[in-house]
C-alpha positions as CSV (number, residue, x, y, z in Angstrom):
1,X,69.9,63.0,97.0
2,X,67.1,64.4,99.1
3,X,63.5,63.5,98.2
4,X,61.8,66.3,96.2
5,X,58.4,66.8,94.6
6,X,57.7,67.0,90.9
7,X,57.4,70.7,90.8
8,X,60.7,71.1,92.6
9,X,62.9,69.3,90.1
10,X,63.7,69.3,86.3
11,X,64.0,66.3,84.0
12,X,67.6,67.4,83.5
13,X,68.4,67.4,87.2
14,X,67.0,63.9,87.5
15,X,69.1,62.8,84.5
16,X,72.1,64.2,86.2
17,X,71.3,62.5,89.5
18,X,70.9,59.1,87.7
19,X,74.2,59.6,85.9
20,X,76.0,60.5,89.1
21,X,74.5,57.5,90.9
22,X,75.7,55.2,88.1
23,X,79.1,56.9,87.8
24,X,79.8,56.7,91.6
25,X,79.3,52.9,91.4
26,X,81.3,52.4,88.2
27,X,78.4,50.9,86.4
28,X,78.8,52.7,83.1
29,X,80.1,49.7,81.3
30,X,76.9,47.8,82.0
31,X,74.7,50.6,80.9
32,X,74.4,50.2,77.1
33,X,71.2,50.6,75.1
34,X,70.4,46.9,75.0
35,X,70.9,46.3,78.7
36,X,68.9,49.4,79.6
37,X,66.0,48.6,77.3
38,X,65.9,45.1,78.8
39,X,66.0,46.6,82.3
40,X,63.1,48.9,81.4
41,X,61.0,46.0,80.3
42,X,61.9,43.9,83.4
43,X,61.1,46.8,85.8
44,X,57.9,47.5,83.9
45,X,56.9,43.9,84.5
46,X,57.5,44.3,88.2
47,X,55.2,47.3,88.1
48,X,52.6,45.3,86.3
49,X,52.9,42.5,88.8
50,X,51.3,44.8,91.4
51,X,48.1,44.6,89.4
52,X,48.1,40.9,88.7
53,X,44.8,39.3,89.8
54,X,43.1,42.5,90.9
55,X,40.1,44.0,89.3
56,X,40.1,47.4,87.7
57,X,38.1,48.8,90.6
58,X,40.6,47.3,93.1
59,X,43.5,48.9,91.2
60,X,41.8,52.3,91.5
61,X,42.0,52.1,95.3
62,X,45.8,51.9,95.3
63,X,46.2,55.6,95.9
64,X,44.4,55.1,99.3
65,X,46.4,52.0,100.3
66,X,49.7,53.1,101.7
67,X,51.5,49.7,101.2
68,X,50.3,49.2,97.7
69,X,51.0,52.8,96.7
70,X,54.6,52.5,98.1
71,X,55.2,49.3,96.1
72,X,53.8,50.8,92.9
73,X,55.7,54.0,93.5
74,X,58.9,52.2,94.0
75,X,58.5,50.1,90.8
76,X,57.6,53.2,88.8
77,X,60.7,54.9,90.1
78,X,62.8,51.9,88.9
79,X,61.2,52.2,85.4
80,X,61.8,56.0,85.3
81,X,65.4,55.6,86.5
82,X,66.2,53.1,83.8
83,X,64.4,55.3,81.2
84,X,66.6,58.3,82.3
85,X,69.7,56.2,82.2
86,X,68.7,55.1,78.7
87,X,68.2,58.7,77.6
88,X,71.6,59.6,79.0
89,X,73.4,56.8,77.1
90,X,71.7,57.8,73.8
91,X,71.8,61.5,74.5
92,X,68.0,61.8,74.2
93,X,66.4,65.0,75.3
94,X,63.5,63.6,77.2
95,X,61.4,66.8,77.4
96,X,61.9,67.4,73.7
97,X,61.0,63.8,72.9
98,X,57.9,63.8,75.1
99,X,56.6,67.1,73.7
100,X,57.2,66.0,70.1
101,X,55.3,62.8,70.8
102,X,52.4,64.6,72.4
103,X,52.2,66.9,69.4
104,X,52.2,63.8,67.1
105,X,49.4,62.2,69.2
106,X,47.3,65.3,69.2
107,X,47.3,65.0,65.4
108,X,46.7,61.3,65.4
109,X,43.9,61.4,68.1
110,X,42.0,64.7,67.7
111,X,40.2,65.5,70.9
112,X,36.9,66.1,69.2
113,X,37.1,62.6,67.6
114,X,38.4,60.7,70.6
115,X,37.0,62.5,73.6
116,X,35.8,60.0,76.2
117,X,36.7,56.9,74.3
118,X,39.8,54.8,73.6
119,X,41.5,55.0,70.2
120,X,39.8,52.9,67.5
121,X,42.5,51.7,65.2
122,X,40.3,52.1,62.1
123,X,39.9,55.8,62.8
124,X,43.6,56.7,63.6
125,X,44.8,59.5,61.4
126,X,48.4,59.4,60.2
127,X,50.3,62.3,61.8
């Protein structure tokens, strides 16, 4: 698959590419919800490892550091690939799920109440 930009591809086409990659290698039998959920966590930890022992300020310079950005980008891609494989196995419509969740969060965290500050658990409204 050739490298493309975010605005040149759909979630569906990425899901298809991941499914094709897995199918071409005969890995379907290993890709069950449990294994994929574990893999998502493992790859997320590898992404997090890039930020171990650095300050918040240092982490904010990663977009300017080619080596670190490549490493973070690669680990993020691993997480997303496993998430898409997970969605494929469980027939989850990713775009639908994300938009529903955003709508839920809009109700839970109204912008007027939460603008510029992190959520305060005592003020969370039930959606």
